[in-house]
C-alpha positions in Angstrom: -27.6 4.5 8.6 -24.1 5.9 8.0 -22.8 8.8 10.0 -21.7 12.1 8.4 -18.1 11.1 9.0 -18.6 7.8 7.1 -20.3 9.6 4.2 -17.4 12.0 3.9 -14.9 9.1 4.0 -16.9 7.2 1.4 -17.0 10.3 -0.9 -13.3 10.8 -0.6 -12.5 7.2 -1.4 -14.8 7.3 -4.5 -13.3 10.5 -5.7 -9.8 9.0 -5.3 -10.9 5.9 -7.3 -12.3 8.1 -10.1 -9.1 10.1 -10.2 -7.2 6.8 -10.3 -9.1 5.5 -13.3 -8.7 8.7 -15.2 -5.0 8.8 -14.5 -4.5 5.1 -15.4 -6.2 5.9 -18.7 -4.0 8.9 -19.3 -0.6 7.4 -18.1 -1.0 4.0 -19.8 -2.6 5.1 -23.1 0.7 5.0 -25.1 2.1 1.9 -23.6 -1.2 0.0 -23.8 -1.7 0.9 -27.5 1.8 -0.3 -28.2 1.6 -3.5 -26.3 -2.1 -4.6 -26.7 -3.3 -2.4 -29.6 -5.9 -1.0 -27.2 -5.2 2.4 -25.6 -7.7 1.8 -22.8 -6.6 -1.8 -22.0 -5.5 -0.8 -18.5 -8.2 1.7 -17.9 -11.0 -0.9 -18.6 -9.4 -3.4 -16.3 -8.9 -0.8 -13.5 -12.6 0.1 -13.9 -13.5 -3.6 -13.4 -11.3 -3.7 -10.4 -13.0 -0.6 -9.0 -16.5 -2.2 -9.4 -15.3 -5.3 -7.6 -13.7 -3.1 -4.9 -16.9 -1.1 -4.6 -18.8 -4.3 -3.9 -16.2 -5.5 -1.4 -16.2 -2.1 0.3 -20.0 -2.2 0.6 -19.9 -5.8 2.1 -17.1 -4.9 4.5 -18.9 -1.8 5.7 -21.8 -4.0 6.8 -19.8 -6.8 8.3 -20.1 -7.0 12.2 -16.5 -6.3 13.2 -16.9 -8.6 16.3 -17.5 -11.5 13.9 -14.2 -10.8 12.2 -12.6 -10.6 15.6 -14.0 -14.0 16.4 -12.3 -15.5 13.3 -9.2 -13.2 13.2 -6.8 -16.1 14.0 -8.3 -18.3 11.2 -8.1 -15.4 8.7 -4.5 -14.8 9.6 -3.4 -18.4 9.1 -5.4 -18.8 5.9 -3.7 -15.7 4.5 -0.3 -17.0 5.7 -1.0 -20.2 3.8 -1.6 -18.2 0.6 1.9 -16.6 1.1 3.3 -20.1 1.2 1.4 -21.3 -1.9 2.5 -18.4 -4.0 6.1 -19.6 -3.6 5.4 -22.9 -5.2 6.4 -23.1 -8.8 3.4 -23.6 -11.0 1.1 -21.8 -8.6 2.9 -18.6 -8.1 3.2 -16.3 -11.2 6.6 -14.7 -11.7 6.5 -11.1 -12.8 9.3 -8.5 -12.9 11.5 -10.9 -11.0 9.0 -11.4 -8.2 6.8 -14.5 -7.5 4.1 -12.5 -5.8 0.9 -13.3 -7.7 -1.5 -16.1 -8.3 -3.2 -16.3 -11.6 -7.0 -16.7 -11.7 -8.6 -16.5 -15.1 -7.1 -13.5 -16.8 -6.3 -11.7 -13.6 -3.4 -11.7 -11.1 -4.1 -11.7 -7.4 -1.4 -10.6 -4.9 -1.9 -12.6 -1.6 0.4 -10.2 0.4 -2.2 -7.5 0.0 -4.8 -9.6 1.8 -2.2 -10.7 4.4 -1.9 -7.0 5.5 -5.6 -6.9 6.5 -5.4 -10.2 8.2 -2.5 -9.3 10.4 -4.1 -6.0 11.4 -7.2 -7.9 12.7 -5.1 -10.6 14.5 -2.6 -8.2 16.2 -5.5 -5.8 17.2 -7.4 -8.7 18.8 -4.2 -10.0 20.5 -3.3 -6.6 22.0 -6.9 -5.8 23.0 -7.1 -8.9 25.1 -4.1 -7.8 27.1 -5.6 -4.4 27.9 -2.1 -2.9 28.7 1.4 -3.7 27.5 3.5 -4.5 30.6 6.0 -7.1 29.5 7.8 -7.5 26.2 7.9 -11.3 26.5 4.3 -11.7 27.5 2.6 -9.0 25.5 4.8 -8.2 22.5 6.7 -11.3 21.6 3.8 -12.8 19.6 3.2 -9.6 17.5 6.8 -9.3 16.6 7.0 -13.0 15.8 4.1 -12.5 13.4 5.9 -9.6 11.8 9.0 -11.7 11.3 6.9 -14.6 9.9 5.0 -12.4 7.4 8.1 -10.4 6.5 10.1 -13.5 5.9 7.5 -15.1 3.6 7.0 -11.9 1.7 10.7 -11.4 1.3 11.0 -14.9 -0.2 8.9 -13.7 -3.2 10.8 -11.3 -3.0 8.7 -8.2 -2.3 10.7 -6.0 0.0 8.3 -3.0 -0.2 5.2 -4.9 0.8 7.1 -6.4 3.8 8.2 -3.0 5.0 4.6 -1.6 4.7 3.2 -4.6 6.7 5.9 -4.4 9.4 5.5 -0.6 9.8 1.7 -0.9 10.0 1.9 -3.5 12.9 4.4 -1.3 14.7 2.0 1.6 14.5 -0.7 -0.5 16.1 1.7 -1.6 18.9 2.6 2.1 19.5 -1.2 2.9 19.7 -1.3 0.2 22.4 0.9 2.4 24.5 3.9 0.0 24.5 7.0 1.5 26.3 9.3 3.3 24.0 12.3 1.5 25.5 11.2 -1.7 23.8 11.3 0.0 20.4 14.7 1.6 21.0 16.2 -1.8 21.6 14.4 -3.4 18.7 15.3 -0.6 16.4 19.0 -1.5 16.5 18.3 -5.1 15.8 15.8 -4.2 13.0 18.3 -1.8 11.4 21.1 -4.4 11.5 18.8 -7.0 9.9 17.7 -4.5 7.3 21.3 -3.7 6.5 22.1 -7.4 6.1 19.1 -7.9 3.8 20.1 -5.0 1.6 23.7 -6.2 1.4 22.6 -9.8 0.7 20.7 -8.9 -2.5 22.5 -7.1 -5.4 19.2 -5.6 -6.7 18.5 -4.0 -3.3 22.0 -2.6 -3.0 21.6 -1.2 -6.6 18.4 0.6 -5.4 20.2 2.2 -2.5 23.1 3.4 -4.6 20.7 4.7 -7.3 18.8 6.5 -4.6 22.0 8.2 -3.3 23.3 9.0 -6.8 20.9 8.1 -9.6 23.3 9.7 -12.2 25.9 7.0 -11.4 23.9 4.6 -13.5 21.4 6.8 -15.5 20.4 4.0 -17.9 20.2 1.3 -15.3 19.2 1.4 -11.7 18.9 5.2 -11.7 16.7 5.4 -14.8 13.3 5.4 -13.2 13.9 8.1 -10.6 15.6 10.3 -13.1 12.7 10.0 -15.5 10.3 10.6 -12.7 12.1 13.9 -11.8 12.1 14.8 -15.5 8.3 14.4 -15.5 7.7 16.4 -12.3 10.0 19.3 -13.2 8.1 20.7 -16.3 4.8 20.4 -14.6 5.1 23.9 -13.1 2.2 25.5 -11.4 -0.7 24.3 -13.5 0.8 21.4 -15.4 0.9 20.6 -19.1 -2.7 19.5 -19.2 -4.6 16.2 -19.1 -3.1 13.5 -21.4 -0.3 15.8 -22.5 2.5 14.1 -20.5 5.7 13.5 -22.5 7.3 11.1 -20.1 4.6 8.4 -20.6 5.9 8.2 -24.2 8.2 5.3 -23.4 10.5 7.4 -21.1 9.0 6.4 -17.8 8.7 2.5 -17.6 5.1 1.4 -17.0 3.9 4.8 -15.8 0.5 3.6 -14.7 2.0 1.7 -11.7 4.4 2.9 -9.0 5.3 6.2 -10.7 1.9 7.4 -11.7 2.2 10.4 -9.4 5.0 11.7 -11.6 2.7 11.7 -14.6 0.0 13.4 -12.5 2.5 16.1 -11.4 3.5 16.7 -15.1 -0.1 17.0 -16.3 -1.7 18.9 -13.3 1.3 20.7 -11.9 1.9 21.9 -8.3 -1.7 23.0 -7.7 -3.0 19.6 -8.8 -0.5 17.8 -6.5 -1.5 20.0 -3.5 -5.1 19.2 -4.0 -4.5 15.4 -4.4 -2.2 15.3 -1.3 -4.8 17.4 0.6 -7.4 14.7 -0.3 -5.1 12.0 1.0 -4.6 14.0 4.2 -8.3 14.5 4.7 -8.9 10.8 4.4 -6.2 10.1 6.9 -7.7 12.7 9.3 -11.1 11.0 9.1 -9.5 7.7 9.9 -7.6 9.1 12.9 -10.9 10.7 14.2 -12.6 7.3 13.9 -9.8 5.6 15.9 -9.9 8.2 18.6 -13.6 8.0 19.0 -13.7 4.3 20.0 -13.6 3.2 23.6 -13.3 -0.5 22.6 -9.5 -1.1 22.3 -10.0 -3.7 19.5 -12.0 -1.3 17.3 -9.5 1.5 18.0 -6.5 -0.7 17.1 -8.2 -1.9 13.9 -9.0 1.7 12.8 -5.4 2.7 13.6 -4.0 -0.2 11.6 -6.2 0.4 8.5 -5.5 4.1 8.3 -1.8 3.5 9.0 -1.7 1.0 6.1 -3.1 3.7 3.8 -0.9 6.5 5.1 2.3 4.5 5.0 1.8 3.5 1.4 1.0 7.1 0.4 4.1 8.4 2.2 6.5 5.8 0.8 5.1 6.1 -2.8 5.3 9.9 -2.9 8.7 9.8 -1.3 10.0 7.4 -3.9 8.6 9.4 -6.8 10.3 12.7 -5.6 13.6 10.9 -4.7 13.3 10.9 -0.9 13.2 7.1 -0.6 14.8 4.3 -2.6 12.6 2.6 -5.2 10.4 0.0 -3.4 7.6 -1.0 -5.8 4.8 0.3 -3.5 1.7 1.5 -5.4 -0.1 4.8 -4.7 -3.4 3.8 -3.0 -6.5 4.2 -5.3 -4.4 5.9 -8.0 -1.9 3.3 -9.3 -3.0 0.5 -11.6 -3.4 -2.8 -9.8 -6.3 -5.0 -9.0 -5.3 -6.6 -5.7 -4.1 -3.3 -4.3 -7.3 -1.4 -5.2 -9.7 -4.1 -4.1 -7.9 -4.6 -0.7 -7.6 -0.9 0.0 -11.3 -0.3 -0.8 -12.1 -3.3 1.4 -10.0 -1.7 4.2 -11.9 1.5 3.9 -15.1 -0.5 4.1 -13.9 -2.1 7.4 -13.0 1.4 8.6 -16.6 2.5 8.0 -17.8 -0.6 9.8 -15.6 0.3 12.8 -17.1 3.9 12.8 -20.6 2.5 12.9 -20.0 0.2 15.8 
């Protein structure tokens, strides 16, 4: 029998999923009718993904977490293998300049989304076995090596945004393990140096940084998305223009049902709608934090921290990108943006969080 906390979390997830399907239908209607001659093409597919995600969430909520702990290493290396397979021409599907998907039937699956769950389980098990972090070499070298391995494979696709989310999630778990801050200070310099080198090594990443600093420098190129996003948010006002009355989705904002769906939401539902949606996100994060703090078993606590950090980091980055606080990263808004792998994996993650709460 689920606790009250689990029931609240489940209702919040389902409400976000419903809002997501409605917003995908609204934001994609014009583009879907133009491209597929079916205004609800993306909405139907998102509904199918939601049903699959609901099934996965139900299964994950009833999985014994200790069984997953027993096979955490196997799950990690299997998910790592899929990251390698997606790089092989003929197996990996290229889309928008990134080979991040594997085609199965008429659907595309993104292995990096499943890798995020696998590394959360593996790192949580690894740190829980050590009880307390005392030495960088003995206790933290392996987690940071796993971050480097996963980040490197994801970067080869290339999918810089997913790599950042994965790395930040693992770092949050390590922080929860009470690792000395001096380790992070020293690593921060190395990480920032490597990050700077990665940005400078790829012209498209440098273009995103320059467009973030001054989008009007290239308003029809690298700065186009963020400018159109701000043009969508600005007229939303207090109450918005009304459902399905967005102007920016009429071929101004590219593929508005994906990364920039919050801009369409802000235009249609205004400031009050945005506050309510962000409040729902914060409430779900609060439930996850309470679950993590209520667990005496370090493994269960670390898993809960990792799962809710994965959700919170994606929300923070996506909203930051849409309002111009961060450079464009390609990170979807959990439960709201169109995307099968993202939706199914995030619902599965919430199912695992429920399983942790019931242990």
